[in-house]
N, C-alpha and C positions, 0 to 999 in steps of 0.2 A: 463361327466362321474364323475366329482367331486360331483355334486349334487346327482347322483345315489348312489355313494359310501356312502355318508352321510346318505341317506335314509336306505340303507342296514344296516349300522352301528346302526342307531336308531332302526331298526327292530330287529336286533340281541340283542341289549340292552334290548328292551322291552320283547322279547321272553325269554331270559335267566333271566330277572328280574321276569317275571311271574313264571318261573320254581323255581327260588330261593324263591319267595314268598310262593308258594305251599310247597316247602321243609321246609321253616321256620315254616309254619302253622302246617305241620305234626310233626316237631320236638317239637314245642310249645305244641301241643295237647298231644303228647306222654309224654313229661315231666310233663305236668299238671296232666294227668291221672295217671302217675307213682307216682307222689307225693301223689295223693289221695289214691292209692293202698298202698303206703308205710305208709301213715297215718293210714289206716284201719288195716294193718298188725301190726303196732306199737301199736294200741289200743288193738288188740287181744292179742299180745304177752306181752305188758307191763302193761295192765290194767285188761282186762277181765280174762285172764288165771291166773295171780297171785291171784286175788280175789277168783276165784274158788278154787285154791289150798289152800288158807288160810281158806276158809269156810269148805273145805273137811278135812283139818288138825284139825280144831276146832271140827268138828263132831267126828273125830277119838278120840280126847282127851276126849270128853264127853263120848264116848263109853268106853274108857279105865277107866275113873273114875267109870262108872257103873260096870264094871267087877271087879275093886278093891273093890267097896262097897259089891258086892256079895261075894267075897272071904273073906271080913271082917266079913260078917254075917255067913259064913260057918265054921269058925275056932274059937277055944277058946284059942289057944296058944297065950300068950301075945307077944312073939317075932314076930310071923307071923302077928298079928294084927298091931304091931308097923311098920313092913315093909309095910303093905298095906296102913297104914295112911301116911307114907312118900311118897309112890307112888301116892296116891291121891293128896297130896300137890304139888308134881312135875307136875302131869298132869294139875292141876288147874292153876299153874303159866304159863305153856306152853299155855293153852287155853286162859288165860287172855292176854298173849302177842299176840296171833293170833287175838283176838278180838280187841285189841288196833290198830294193823296194818290195820285191816279191817276198823276201824273207821277213820283212816288217809286217806285211799285210796278211800272210798266211798264218793262222792261229790254230786251226783244227788239227787233230792228230793225223787224219788221212792226208790232209793237204801238206802237213809238215813232212810226212814220209815220202810223198811224191816229189816235193821240192828237194829233199835230200838226194833223191835219185838224179834229179836234174843237175844239182850242184856237183855231184860226183862225176857225172858224164861230162859236164862242162869243164871241170878241173882236169880230167883225163885228156879231153880234147885240147885244152890250152897247153898242157905239157907236151902233147904230140906236136902242136904248132911250133913250140919253142925249139924242139929237137929238129924239126924239119927246117926251120929257118936257120939253125946253126949249120946244118949240112949244106944248105944253099950258100950261106956266107963263106963256107970253107971251100967252095968250088967243087963239091962232090955231088954233081947234078944227077948222075946215074943212080947213086945210092939214095939220093933224096927222092927220086921218082919211085924207086922200089919201096922206100919207107912210106911214101904218100899212099901208094896203092895198098900196101900191106897193113898199115896201122892207122894212118890219119883218116882215111875214108871210113873205115869201120867206126872209129871214134865219132866222126861227124854224124854218121847214121844213128849211132846210139844216142847222141845228144839230141838229134832231131826227134827221135822216137819218144824220148822222155819228155821233151817239150810238148810234143803232140798229145802225149798222155795227160800232161798237166792241163793243156788247153781243153782237151775233151772232158776231163773231170770238172773243170769250172763251167763248161758249157752245159754239161748234164745237171750240175747243181742249179744253174740259172734256169734251165727248163723246168726243173722240179719246183723251184720257187714260183715260176710263172704259172704252172699247173695248180699249185696250192692256192695262189691268188684267184685263179679262175674258179676253183671249187668253192673258195670262201665267198666269192661274189655271187655264185649261184645259190649257195645256202642262205646268204644274207637276203637275197631277193625273195626267196621262198618265205623266210621268216617275216620280212617286212610286209609281204602280201598277206600272210596269215594274220599278223597283228592288225593290219589295216582292215581286213574283212571282219575280224572280231570287233574292232572299234566301231565299224559301221553297224554291225548287228546290235551291239550294246546301245549305240546311239538311237537306232530305230526303236529298240525295245523301250528305252527310257522315254523317248518322245511319245510312243504310244501310251505308256502308263501315265505320263504327265497330261496328255490330251484327255484321256478318260477321266483322270482325277479332276482336271479343271472343268470339264463338262459337268461332272457330278457336283462339284462344289459351286459352280456358277448357276447350274440349273437350266442352262440354255446357252445361246450364243452371246458373246460379249456385247454385240451391238444392241441386242434386246435389253440387256441390263443398262446400257448407256441411254437408250430411249426412255426407259422407265425412270432413271435418275433425272433425266432432263425434264420430264413431266412433273415429277415431284418438286424439282427446283423451280419450275414455273408456277407452282401452286395448284396444279391440277391433281387432285386426290380422288378423282372419280373413275379413273381408268384402272380396272383390275388387271392383274398380271396372270397370264396363262401358265400354269405349272404342269409339270409332268405328273403322271400317276404315282402316288406314294412318295412324292417329294416332301420331306419334312426337315431338311437340313441345308438346302442350297442357299446361295446368296439371294437368288430371286425370291425364294420362299421367305427369307428374312426381310427382303425389301417389301414384299406384299404385306407381311405382318406389320412392318414399320408404317406402310401407307395406311393400313386400317387403323392402327393406334394413333397415328398422327392426325387422321381425320376426326377421330373421337376427341383427341386433345384439342384440336382447333375449335370443334363445336363447344367443348367445355370452356375453353378460354373466351370464346365469343359470348357465351352466356354469363360467365363471371365478369367479363368486361362491362356488360350492361348493368350488372348488379353493383359493380364498383362505381360506375358513373352515377347511379342513383344515390348510393351511399355518400359519395363525395359531395353531391349537391346538398343532401341533408346536413352533412358536417359543416359545409360552408354557411348554411342558413343558421345552424345552432351557434356557430362561432361568432356570427354577427351579434346575436343577442348577448352572448357571454362577453364579448368585447365591450358592449355598451355598459353592462353591469360592472365590469371590471374598472372601466373608466370612472363610473360614479363612486365606487368604493375607493379608488385611488384619490379622487378629489376630497372625499370625506376624511380620509387618513391624512392628507396634506394639511387640511384645516385643523384637525386635532393635533397634529405635530406642531403646527405654528402656535396653538394655544399652550401646549405643554412647554414649548420653548420659552414663551413669555413667562409662564409660571416658574420655570426653572431659573430664569433671570432674576425674578423677584425674590425667590428663596435664596438665591446666591447672594443677592444684595443684603438680605437680612442676616445671612450667615457672616458676610463680611463685616456688617455693622456690629454684630455680636462679638466677632473676633477682635475688632478694634476696641470695643468697650471692655472686653476682657483684658486686652493688653493694657489699656489705661488703668483699669483696676489693679492689675498686677504691678504697674509702675507706681501707683499711689500707695499700694501696700508696701512696696519696697522702700519708697521715700519715707512713709510713716515709720517703718521699722528702723530706717537709718536715723530719723529724728529721735525715736525712743532711745536708740543706742547713744546718740549725742547727748541727750538730756541725762542719761545715766552717767555718761562720762563727766558731764559738768557737775553732777551731784558728787561724784567721787572727788572731782577736783576741788569743789567747795569744802568738802570734809577735810581734804588734805591741807587746804589753806587755813582752815580754822585750827587744825592741829598745829600747823607751823606757827600761827599767831600765838597760840598758847605757849609754845616753846620759846618764842621770842620774848614774851612777857616774863617768863622765868629767867631768861638770860639778862633782860633789863634789870630785873630785881637783883640779880647777882652783881651786875655792874654798879647798881646803886649802893649795894653793901660794900663793895670794894672802894667806892668813892668816899663812903663814910669812914671806913677804916683809914684810908689815905689822909683824910682831913684830920683825924685824931692823931695820926702819926706826925703830920705836919705841925699840928699844935704842940705836941710834945717836943718836936725838934726846935720850934721857936722858943719854948720855955728854956730848953737847955742852952740855946744860943744866947738868950738873955742872961743866963747865969754865967756864961763864959765871958761875957763882956765884949771888949773890942775884938777879941780873937774869934768870937762866934758870930760876928755881924754878917759876914758873907753867907754863912750857913743859914742865918735867920732869913736873909733875903730869899734864898732858895726855898726854904721851908714855906715862905709866904707865897711864892709862885706855885708851889705844889698844892697849897690849900686852895688857891684860886682855881687851879685846874680841876681839883677834886670837886669844888662847888659847881663848876661848869659841867663836869661829867655827870654829876648828880642831877643838875637841871635838865641836861639833854636826855638822860635816861628817863626822867619823869615825863618829858614831852613825848618821847618815843613810846613809852608805856601807854600814855593817853591815846595816841594815834592807833596803836595796836589794839587797844580795847575797843575803840570805835570800829576798826576794821573787823574785829571778831564779831561784834554785834551785827554789822552789816552782812557779813558772811553767813551768820545764822539766819538772818531774814531771807537772803538769797537762796539759801539751801531749802527753806520751806517753800519758796516760790518754785524752785526747780523741781521739787518733789511733786508739787501740784501739777506742774507742766508734764512731768513724766507720767502721772496717772492719766492726764488728758490724752497724751500721745498713745498710751496703751489702749484706751477706749477707741481712739481713731483707728489703730492697727486692727483691732478686733472687728470693727465695723467694715473696714476695707476688705478684710479677709472674707467676711460674710458676702459682701458684694461680689468679690472675685469668684466664690463658689457658685453664686446664682448665675453670674455671666458665663461661667464654664458650662453649667447645665444648659443654659440657653444656646450656647455655641454647639454643644453636643447634639441637642435636639434639632437645631437648624441643619447640622451636617447630615444627620439621619434622614431628615425630611428632604434635603437636597439629593441624597443618594437614592431615596425611593423615587423621587420625581425623575431623576436622571435615568433610572432603570426603566421607568414607564416610558420616558421619551425614547430611549434606545429601542424598547420593544415596539413602539409605534413606528420608529424609523425602519426597523426590520420588517414590520408588517407592510409599510409603504414600499420598501424595496422589493419584498416578495410580491406585492400587488403589481408593481411595475414589471417584474419578471413574468408574472402571470399574463399581464397585458401583452408583453413581448411574445410570450409563448403562444398566446391566443392569435396574435398576428402571424406568427410562424405557422401555426396549425392552419390558419386560414389560407396562407400562401401555399402550404403543402396540399391542402384540400383542393385549392384551385389548380396547382400543378398536377395533382392526382387526377383531377377531372380532365385536364388537357391530355395527360398521358393515357388515360383510359380511352379518350377519343382517338388518339394516335394509334393505340393498340387495336382498337376496333377497326380503324382504317387498315392497319397492317394485316389483321386477321381476315379482313374482307377479301383480300386478294386470293385466298385459298378457296378452291371449289371443292365442296364436300357433298357426299350423297345425302339424300333426305333422311335415310335411316340413321346416319350419324347425328344429324340435327335432332331427331326425335329421341335418340338415345341420350 
């Protein structure tokens, strides 16, 4: 049907296009011929007739001049003659103006030749007028009358004849233009009638083709198609469409085919709707059982998750305690190490003190030797002073003082030596004790290191245990989350099944409005 509609549309476009083409041709022809008639009328009104009027006015002015010349010849009154001369001069100016306007308007060669004759005759007539007026003004009336009859009147007649010929030429041209316009009007009327008749014939032919095509494409009258569509729209699929013999492509044939297929489809939908309703009922029942089992599984998983959470807390506490014990062991090991280092430092210091005490003993011995030598020198000085007698008395006193100082220095050196000996002995005893303490501190450090290793192993094992329990807890949480999602999905499926059941009922109600034949139901 889509292809047929396109062909009809093309046919309509072609038909109306031809009609529009004929109409455009008629309009163009009318406008063209009207323009020609308008041009002919304008030529008559604006060219031919004004030139006829100018030539007629010029002939009237020539006649007026002749009348004034006659009046000039008939009177002897100077005032009347002066008036007539003024009239002749005015008529002459008016005639020359008309002649100049004719000279401006006449452009064709024939018209220019005729106008030249008029101008020559008028100039001759004007010259004759002037000579006649001169004779009258000179008082030669008899000679003037003879000149008037012999020369001026023939000149006047020649001027009138040339003007009459000019007027006749323009009148004949105007009549010719009028006849041409009449012929053009008659030809235009015939052409327009022919085009109109052709347009009517084409319109009737296109209308006949379109009507035949529409009847063939529709398969009948449009009201029959409208009634069939109304029945289908009302849900009545039982009324068959009467088709023409051999009709296999019209719109009514397609509508009948659609009605038949739609009846089968409605029957199938009705059957499927009943099956969907039964299936949705079974799904709803199964979802109720699945929902109950899912709730039980979710409850069990929640209890397991709670137990795993408590176990995780306990393992975490053990790991924390092990970490704290490991920290304390590390601190004890560090303190023991520091104590060992301090004892080693004390041992080194005691060795240094003992060495310094030995050096001080040597120095005291040296001081004691110096005191002994000083004492001997003082004794020798006292002997020499005694030998010197009175002169060496003062020197003897000094020598005595020096001996006393030497004795005191020796005593002090012996005391210091005794003290240093005691200090050296005590330093040796302290060194032994310090070495014993150092050995004890080394044992403590080794023990603390062993404890630290054991606590580190306990901490590592607790961490691995905590990680395993945490992974189990996360898995249980994920299972619980999945179970909850399954429960939610079960509820959604239950709601969807309920909605499906309701929609299947609505669909069944909607389908029930269609009336179908029993054959379609059985099919």
